[in-house]
N, C-alpha and C positions, 0 to 999 in steps of 0.2 A: 479442601486444598486451599492454601493461602497463596494468592497470586499478586505479586508486586507489579503494578502497571505504570510504566513511564509515559509521560504525556497524557495524564488522565483527563485533561480538559481540552485535548486536541480533537481534531475531526474523527480520527479512528479511535483514539484512546477513550474518549467520553462514551462512545457506544459500546466498547468492550467493558467499561466499568458498569454500564447498565446491564449488560448480558451476564456478567459474573456476580453482580449483587454483593452479598455479604462476603463472598470469597475474595473480593478485590481489595487491595491495599493501594491507595493512590500515592505515587511517588511525589516528593517535592521537586521543584525545578532543579535539574542537575547542571544547568548551563554554566555555573561558576564553581562547581564542586570538583575537587581533585580526586585522584584514585583512592587515596586513603579515606576521604570523606564519603565516597560512594560505598566503599566496603563497610564503613561504620553504619551508614543508613540501611544497607541491606541486612547487616547483622542484627540491627535493632528490630527490623521488620520480621525477620525469620521466615521468609517466604519459602514455599515449596517450588515455586516457579516464578520466573520473571518474564513478563511480556513487554518488549521494548518497542514502543511506537514513536517515541520522540525523535525528531530529526530536523535538520535544515534541508528542506526538500525543494525549494525553489532553485531552479537551475541557474538563473542569472545571479541570484544572491550568492550561491556557492562560487561562481566564477569571480565575483567581485571581492569575496573575502575567503580565499582558500584556507586560511588558518582556522577560521571558525567552522568551515565545512569539515575540515579534518577532525577537529575536536568533537563536533557533534556526531558526525557520521562514521568515524573510525575509532577515535580514542575512547569515548564514553562506552560504546558497545564492547570494546576490548576489556575495559575495566569491569564491566558487568559480567562478562564471561569469566573473568579471573576470580570472581567471588565463589565459584564452584557450584552455584545454583543453576539448574537447567534454564536455558533461555530460549524464548521464541521471539525472533527479531523480524521486523518488517523491512523488506528490501523493495526493489522496484523493477518494473518492466523496462526501465531505461537501460538496464545492463545489456539489452539487445539492440541498442540504438545505432550501432555500427556494424551489425551483422550483414554478411553477404547473403544473397539468396532472398527469396520472397517470404519464407516462413510458412506455417507457424514454427516458432523456435522452441526447441527443447532446452532443458536446464543446462546442457553441456555447451550450447552454442553462443556463449557470451562474447560481446565485443562492445564495451562501453565507449561512447564517443564524446562525453562531456565529463567535467570534474565530478559532478554529483554522482553519476553512475560509476565512475572509476573508484570513488571513495566507498560507495556501497559494495562493490565487488571486493575491494580490499577488506572491508569489514567482514564480509562473509568468510573469506579465506582465512583471515587471522583468527576469528572467533572459533571457527571449526578446528583450527590447529590447537587452540587452547582446550576446547571441549568438543569432541566429536558428536556429542548429543545435541548440540545447538541446532535449532530449526530456523531456517530462513524462508520467509514467505514473500515471494516476489509478487507484489501487488500491481494491479492495473490502475488506471485512472478511476477513482471511486466517486460516487455521487450520493446525494441525499438532499432532502429538504432541510431547512434550518432546524436546529435543535435549540430549545429555549436556554439561554444563558451560555451557549457555547459558540465561538466563532465558526461560521460556515464558509470556508474558503471557496473561491470560485470553482465550480465543478460543472460537468456536462449538463446536468439537468437544470440547475439554477441559471446557468448562462443562457440556455435555450429559453427559459421562461422570462428572463429579464431583459434580454437584448433584442433590439429591433433589427440589427444586422450582425451576421456572424459568419465566420469562414471555417470550413473543414475541408480536408483533402479528399479528392476522388481517387487517390492512389494509395492512401495509407490504410492498411488493415490494422485495427487496434480494438481491443475490447474495452468497454467501460463496465464497472461492477457496482451494484447496489451495496453500499457499505453495511447495511443491516444484515446482508448475507455474510459479509466478511466477519462481522462480530458474532453472528449466530453460529458459525462453524468453528469458532476459536477453541472451544473445549476439545473438539476432535483434533484440531491442529496441534494442540499441546501434547497429544499422544504420539505424534509422528516420530519416526526414527530421525536422527540427526541428518542434516543435509539441506539443500536448497530445493524449493518447490514453487512452481508457477501456481499462484493462488488467486483465482478470480474467474470471471466469466470468459467464455470463448465467444468468438464473433466471426462469421464468414462475410460480413458486410464491410465496406469501407466506412470511414468516419463520415463522409458526405452522405452515403446511403443511410447510415444510422440516424444522422441528424434529420434528414428528410422524412424518415419514418416517424420520428417523434413529433416533428412539426405537423404532419398529416394526422397522426393519431390524436393529438390534442387540439388540432385546428389552431395552431399558434400563428400570430401575425408577425412572423420573423422571416427576414430575407436571408437565404443561405447562399453563400458564394463558394466557389471552388478555390481553396487556398493554394492549389498547385501541388507539385510533388512533395511528399513527405515520406520519411523512412518508416517502414513497417515496425510496429511494436506488438507483434502478433504471437501470442503464447500458446504452446501446446501443453494442455493440462493433463495429459495421459498419466503422468507419474502420480499425481495426487489422487486421481480417480481410482487408481489401483489400491490406494490406501483407504478407499471408502468415502472420500470427500468429494461431493458433487455440487457445483454451482449451476444455477440457471444460465442459459446462454444470454447474451446481452439483451436481446429483444424480450425474452421472457422475464428477465430481471427488471427491465423497465416497466413491463406490464404489472409485475408484482408491486413495484413502487407506486404506480398510478392507482392501483386498488387500495394500497395501504393509506394513501393520503387523499383518496377520493378526488383526484385531479381531473 
């Protein structure tokens, strides 16, 4: 299977490229390409599948430049869906950022509270209208150690290892997921029926409890403070489990990462 991967040098895309090996076709930057150009690029690549990881994902950046957010997070995915090739697109747990209730949240309980998440949810709805076979993977906050030659954005693990003082909320339930699991399960995800899926680890601990666990597990010299009330971003992954896709829970995923890197 020939798989066209957008964002092939990004945090998620680079690891998916590793996982797919010779089946992967790296996309060029689509940042300045119009719809006709995207169709031409896809036609030339002749993929069987598109995995779309590229996005503008920083919440503050999206708020400052809503036009760029719309282009990256809505228009480009829509143009990819219109090529007629099945798409697997990465979405976000931020679509639950305004939900009432404590969670965990199922796929039907969306209530985006910022521009980034509103654009992501619009992207899901519009691409599914174009092609009902489109798969949307709502990802949690992902982590990994740096990969040579690829930017390693700030993530839970690296922040804990590098910072002397850090804050997490004692009221926020949210999972963090080892990105190697995200990429390792991508072939199975490509076979999912169209729709949105919570795609990542589950976690019964608060973010403060998770951070304290990692600090104690690795004996880190980091001071952890309570960041105060934060909204839950807590996903119920029952739907994807019924499709045979299972992630480690957050603590087991961290243990796996610790073993992989001999931390």
